[in-house]
ROGUSE-151687 format. One record per residue (C-alpha): residue in three letters; x, y, z. Coordinates in steps of 0.05 Angstrom, whole numbers, always signed. Example, Ala and Ser with C-alpha at 12.3 -4.5 7.8 and 13.67 -1.06 7.14 Angstrom:
+---------+--------+--------+--------+
: residuo :      X :      Y :      Z :
+---------+--------+--------+--------+
:     ala :   +246 :    -90 :   +156 :
:     ser :   +273 :    -21 :   +143 :
+---------+--------+--------+--------+
This chain:
+---------+--------+--------+--------+
: residuo :      X :      Y :      Z :
+---------+--------+--------+--------+
:     met :   +225 :    -50 :   +289 :
:     ile :   +279 :    -95 :   +316 :
:     lys :   +311 :   -149 :   +274 :
:     asn :   +312 :   -216 :   +311 :
:     ala :   +344 :   -283 :   +294 :
:     gly :   +324 :   -311 :   +227 :
:     gly :   +312 :   -241 :   +198 :
:     val :   +245 :   -232 :   +233 :
:     leu :   +226 :   -159 :   +246 :
:     cys :   +188 :   -145 :   +311 :
:     pro :   +158 :    -81 :   +338 :
:     ala :   +206 :    -42 :   +383 :
:     asp :   +148 :    -21 :   +427 :
:     glu :    +84 :    -57 :   +446 :
:     ile :    +43 :     +4 :   +426 :
:     tyr :    +56 :    -13 :   +352 :
:     leu :    +38 :    -87 :   +359 :
:     asp :    -36 :    -77 :   +343 :
:     lys :    -17 :    -40 :   +279 :
:     leu :    +27 :    -97 :   +258 :
:     lys :    -27 :   -149 :   +274 :
:     arg :    -73 :   -115 :   +225 :
:     leu :    -27 :   -134 :   +167 :
:     glu :    -48 :   -197 :   +130 :
:     asn :     -2 :   -257 :   +138 :
:     gly :    +31 :   -271 :    +71 :
:     gly :    +12 :   -201 :    +46 :
:     leu :    +63 :   -162 :     +7 :
:     tyr :    +81 :    -94 :    +36 :
:     glu :   +129 :    -40 :    +17 :
:     ile :   +166 :     -9 :    +75 :
:     glu :   +221 :    +43 :    +84 :
:     leu :   +277 :    +24 :   +130 :
:     lys :   +321 :    +72 :   +169 :
:     lys :   +373 :    +49 :   +218 :
:     thr :   +373 :    +84 :   +285 :
:     asn :   +443 :   +108 :   +301 :
:     asn :   +437 :    +96 :   +375 :
:     pro :   +382 :    +44 :   +385 :
:     lys :   +391 :    +39 :   +460 :
:     leu :   +381 :   +114 :   +469 :
:     his :   +324 :   +114 :   +419 :
:     arg :   +288 :    +58 :   +458 :
:     lys :   +301 :    +95 :   +523 :
:     leu :   +272 :   +160 :   +496 :
:     phe :   +209 :   +125 :   +470 :
:     ala :   +202 :    +89 :   +537 :
:     phe :   +206 :   +158 :   +569 :
:     phe :   +153 :   +186 :   +522 :
:     lys :   +109 :   +125 :   +538 :
:     phe :   +119 :   +136 :   +613 :
:     cys :    +97 :   +208 :   +605 :
:     phe :    +39 :   +189 :   +560 :
:     asp :    +14 :   +138 :   +610 :
:     his :    +18 :   +189 :   +665 :
:     tyr :    -18 :   +242 :   +624 :
:     ser :    -72 :   +191 :   +605 :
:     ala :   -106 :   +181 :   +539 :
:     glu :   -170 :   +216 :   +563 :
:     glu :   -133 :   +282 :   +568 :
:     thr :   -111 :   +285 :   +495 :
:     asp :   -146 :   +320 :   +438 :
:     leu :   -155 :   +253 :   +404 :
:     gly :   -200 :   +219 :   +454 :
:     cys :   -233 :   +176 :   +400 :
:     ala :   -170 :   +160 :   +361 :
:     asp :   -131 :    +96 :   +370 :
:     glu :    -74 :    +93 :   +421 :
:     val :    -19 :    +97 :   +368 :
:     lys :    -47 :   +162 :   +340 :
:     gln :    -56 :   +190 :   +410 :
:     phe :    +15 :   +170 :   +429 :
:     asn :    +46 :   +200 :   +366 :
:     his :     +7 :   +265 :   +375 :
:     phe :    +29 :   +267 :   +448 :
:     arg :   +103 :   +256 :   +434 :
:     lys :   +103 :   +309 :   +379 :
:     arg :    +70 :   +359 :   +427 :
:     leu :   +122 :   +343 :   +480 :
:     thr :   +177 :   +352 :   +429 :
:     ile :   +149 :   +420 :   +411 :
:     leu :   +144 :   +439 :   +485 :
:     ala :   +217 :   +420 :   +492 :
:     gly :   +234 :   +471 :   +438 :
:     phe :   +247 :   +425 :   +379 :
:     phe :   +200 :   +450 :   +325 :
:     asp :   +196 :   +487 :   +259 :
:     glu :   +147 :   +544 :   +248 :
:     phe :   +104 :   +551 :   +186 :
:     leu :    +58 :   +607 :   +165 :
:     asn :    -14 :   +589 :   +147 :
:     phe :    -26 :   +636 :    +88 :
:     asp :   -102 :   +631 :    +95 :
:     thr :   -106 :   +652 :   +168 :
:     gly :    -39 :   +686 :   +180 :
:     glu :    -28 :   +641 :   +240 :
:     ile :    +39 :   +609 :   +256 :
:     his :    +37 :   +533 :   +259 :
:     lys :    +89 :   +493 :   +298 :
:     glu :   +111 :   +424 :   +274 :
:     ala :   +155 :   +378 :   +315 :
:     gln :   +225 :   +366 :   +289 :
:     ser :   +251 :   +296 :   +282 :
:     leu :   +303 :   +284 :   +336 :
:     lys :   +360 :   +262 :   +292 :
:     trp :   +410 :   +230 :   +340 :
:     asp :   +461 :   +214 :   +285 :
:     glu :   +467 :   +289 :   +270 :
:     met :   +478 :   +308 :   +343 :
:     asp :   +541 :   +303 :   +384 :
:     asp :   +540 :   +279 :   +456 :
:     ile :   +531 :   +349 :   +484 :
:     glu :   +472 :   +364 :   +437 :
:     arg :   +439 :   +297 :   +454 :
:     gly :   +446 :   +313 :   +528 :
:     glu :   +416 :   +382 :   +519 :
:     cys :   +359 :   +352 :   +479 :
:     leu :   +343 :   +299 :   +531 :
:     lys :   +347 :   +351 :   +587 :
:     ala :   +298 :   +396 :   +548 :
:     val :   +249 :   +339 :   +538 :
:     ile :   +252 :   +319 :   +612 :
:     asn :   +244 :   +391 :   +635 :
:     ala :   +184 :   +401 :   +587 :
:     ala :   +153 :   +337 :   +616 :
:     ile :   +163 :   +361 :   +687 :
:     lys :   +133 :   +429 :   +672 :
:     his :    +75 :   +410 :   +626 :
:     ile :    +58 :   +337 :   +640 :
:     phe :    +77 :   +331 :   +713 :
:     lys :    +58 :   +403 :   +728 :
:     asn :   +123 :   +422 :   +764 :
:     thr :   +113 :   +364 :   +813 :
:     lys :   +153 :   +365 :   +877 :
:     asp :   +140 :   +291 :   +887 :
:     glu :   +211 :   +263 :   +893 :
:     asn :   +188 :   +193 :   +872 :
:     val :   +161 :   +219 :   +805 :
:     ile :   +222 :   +264 :   +795 :
:     asn :   +269 :   +205 :   +809 :
:     gln :   +231 :   +162 :   +759 :
:     leu :   +237 :   +216 :   +707 :
:     tyr :   +311 :   +227 :   +716 :
:     ala :   +325 :   +152 :   +723 :
:     phe :   +311 :   +145 :   +649 :
:     phe :   +375 :   +180 :   +629 :
:     trp :   +421 :   +188 :   +689 :
+---------+--------+--------+--------+
């Protein structure tokens, strides 16, 4: 959410607009607020995730019947895992290791760590979403997000 003039909160990304429209006008809702340390970088990263998601296409996800927000959230978590930012948990019933995406906490990273994180996400996208594309136009669009 972004706070606009008059104290009005608006979705930071259009993908969440439908979810907000479902709320009843005049309804009372409890929300948890967290301030993003670097909102410009945060918006840029989510625009990058959305660019990758649009390229990958909703039909390719495991959640073909789910709404776009669920598909997008699943997609960005998978890309975060592919970039190497995950925690592993043991499923005691099956003995299998389960990976869960870490939250990318910008306020806890210094500039070097942020740069390495962004580079890892971009490289994971190139390898797994764009399939090691050699198309310079696509590569330039990918790198234009952060350089």
